[in-house]
C-alpha positions as YAML, in Angstrom:
chain: A
units: angstrom
residues:
- id: 1
  name: MET
  ca: [-8.33, -6.73, -24.75]
- id: 2
  name: ILE
  ca: [-6.20, -7.86, -21.82]
- id: 3
  name: ARG
  ca: [-2.49, -8.46, -22.28]
- id: 4
  name: GLU
  ca: [-1.59, -12.08, -21.54]
- id: 5
  name: GLY
  ca: [-0.16, -12.61, -18.06]
- id: 6
  name: THR
  ca: [-1.58, -9.45, -16.54]
- id: 7
  name: ARG
  ca: [-4.14, -10.97, -14.18]
- id: 8
  name: PHE
  ca: [-3.09, -10.97, -10.55]
- id: 9
  name: GLY
  ca: [-4.84, -12.05, -7.38]
- id: 10
  name: ASN
  ca: [-3.82, -10.97, -3.91]
- id: 11
  name: GLY
  ca: [-3.89, -14.49, -2.47]
- id: 12
  name: GLN
  ca: [-6.21, -13.45, 0.37]
- id: 13
  name: ALA
  ca: [-9.49, -12.60, -1.34]
- id: 14
  name: LEU
  ca: [-11.36, -13.47, -4.49]
- id: 15
  name: THR
  ca: [-10.74, -10.06, -6.01]
- id: 16
  name: VAL
  ca: [-8.85, -10.11, -9.28]
- id: 17
  name: VAL
  ca: [-7.34, -6.93, -10.68]
- id: 18
  name: GLU
  ca: [-7.10, -6.66, -14.45]
- id: 19
  name: PHE
  ca: [-4.87, -4.17, -16.22]
- id: 20
  name: ARG
  ca: [-6.12, -3.48, -19.70]
- id: 21
  name: ASN
  ca: [-3.75, -2.64, -22.52]
- id: 22
  name: GLU
  ca: [-3.09, 0.91, -23.65]
- id: 23
  name: GLU
  ca: [-5.25, 0.58, -26.76]
- id: 24
  name: VAL
  ca: [-8.35, 0.00, -24.63]
- id: 25
  name: SER
  ca: [-7.68, 2.21, -21.60]
- id: 26
  name: GLY
  ca: [-5.46, 4.92, -23.05]
- id: 27
  name: VAL
  ca: [-3.04, 4.37, -20.16]
- id: 28
  name: GLU
  ca: [0.04, 2.18, -20.29]
- id: 29
  name: PRO
  ca: [-0.35, -0.69, -17.80]
- id: 30
  name: PRO
  ca: [2.25, -1.12, -15.05]
- id: 31
  name: ASP
  ca: [5.12, -3.53, -15.50]
- id: 32
  name: PRO
  ca: [3.92, -7.02, -14.42]
- id: 33
  name: ASP
  ca: [7.20, -7.64, -12.58]
- id: 34
  name: PHE
  ca: [6.65, -4.55, -10.41]
- id: 35
  name: ILE
  ca: [3.12, -5.72, -9.62]
- id: 36
  name: ARG
  ca: [4.40, -9.17, -8.65]
- id: 37
  name: ILE
  ca: [7.03, -7.61, -6.36]
- id: 38
  name: HIS
  ca: [4.39, -5.35, -4.82]
- id: 39
  name: ALA
  ca: [2.05, -8.32, -4.27]
- id: 40
  name: ALA
  ca: [4.82, -10.39, -2.66]
- id: 41
  name: LEU
  ca: [5.78, -7.56, -0.30]
- id: 42
  name: ALA
  ca: [2.13, -6.92, 0.59]
- id: 43
  name: LYS
  ca: [1.66, -10.61, 1.39]
- id: 44
  name: VAL
  ca: [4.72, -10.66, 3.67]
- id: 45
  name: LEU
  ca: [3.56, -7.50, 5.46]
- id: 46
  name: TYR
  ca: [0.07, -8.96, 5.85]
- id: 47
  name: LEU
  ca: [1.37, -12.26, 7.24]
- id: 48
  name: CYS
  ca: [3.64, -10.59, 9.79]
- id: 49
  name: GLY
  ca: [0.84, -8.30, 11.02]
- id: 50
  name: ALA
  ca: [2.36, -5.08, 9.77]
- id: 51
  name: GLY
  ca: [-1.06, -3.84, 8.69]
- id: 52
  name: GLU
  ca: [-2.06, -3.41, 12.32]
- id: 53
  name: HIS
  ca: [1.05, -1.31, 12.94]
- id: 54
  name: PHE
  ca: [0.28, 0.88, 9.91]
- id: 55
  name: ASP
  ca: [-3.30, 1.30, 11.14]
- id: 56
  name: ASP
  ca: [-1.99, 2.38, 14.56]
- id: 57
  name: VAL
  ca: [0.42, 4.87, 13.00]
- id: 58
  name: GLU
  ca: [-2.32, 6.30, 10.80]
- id: 59
  name: ARG
  ca: [-4.73, 6.58, 13.72]
- id: 60
  name: ASP
  ca: [-2.06, 8.30, 15.85]
- id: 61
  name: ALA
  ca: [-1.28, 10.71, 13.03]
- id: 62
  name: GLU
  ca: [-4.94, 11.64, 12.66]
- id: 63
  name: CYS
  ca: [-5.22, 12.40, 16.38]
- id: 64
  name: ALA
  ca: [-1.82, 14.01, 16.91]
- id: 65
  name: THR
  ca: [-1.59, 17.75, 16.53]
- id: 66
  name: THR
  ca: [1.35, 18.17, 18.90]
- id: 67
  name: LEU
  ca: [4.22, 16.10, 20.24]
- id: 68
  name: ARG
  ca: [3.59, 14.28, 23.52]
- id: 69
  name: ALA
  ca: [5.11, 15.95, 26.57]
- id: 70
  name: ASP
  ca: [6.49, 12.65, 27.87]
- id: 71
  name: GLY
  ca: [8.60, 12.16, 24.72]
- id: 72
  name: THR
  ca: [6.83, 9.00, 23.54]
- id: 73
  name: THR
  ca: [5.70, 10.42, 20.20]
- id: 74
  name: ASP
  ca: [6.90, 8.24, 17.33]
- id: 75
  name: PHE
  ca: [8.15, 11.29, 15.47]
- id: 76
  name: GLY
  ca: [9.52, 9.36, 12.48]
- id: 77
  name: SER
  ca: [6.18, 7.67, 11.80]
- id: 78
  name: LEU
  ca: [4.31, 10.91, 12.41]
- id: 79
  name: LEU
  ca: [6.54, 12.78, 9.97]
- id: 80
  name: MET
  ca: [6.28, 10.05, 7.33]
- id: 81
  name: SER
  ca: [2.49, 9.98, 7.60]
- id: 82
  name: ARG
  ca: [2.40, 13.74, 7.07]
- id: 83
  name: LEU
  ca: [4.72, 13.49, 4.06]
- id: 84
  name: VAL
  ca: [2.54, 10.80, 2.48]
- id: 85
  name: THR
  ca: [-0.53, 13.05, 2.63]
- id: 86
  name: VAL
  ca: [1.25, 15.97, 0.95]
...
């Protein structure tokens, strides 16, 4: 059984995510308002091209084992990417 109002699309693809109620899944579904906020933010980031920036940061983090000698390392992004993987 699906709780009413818990179907969300991402606005870009045909994929629909369904959160089933706790009785069926054994896990409490997320708050629909939080999902709507997340979807709105994701759409804004997608439309402004932020995904490409995140891809670049992730790619740099995968390749970077040391800081660049010329000082151009985006240390904040590198540190954040390392913290996310912890």
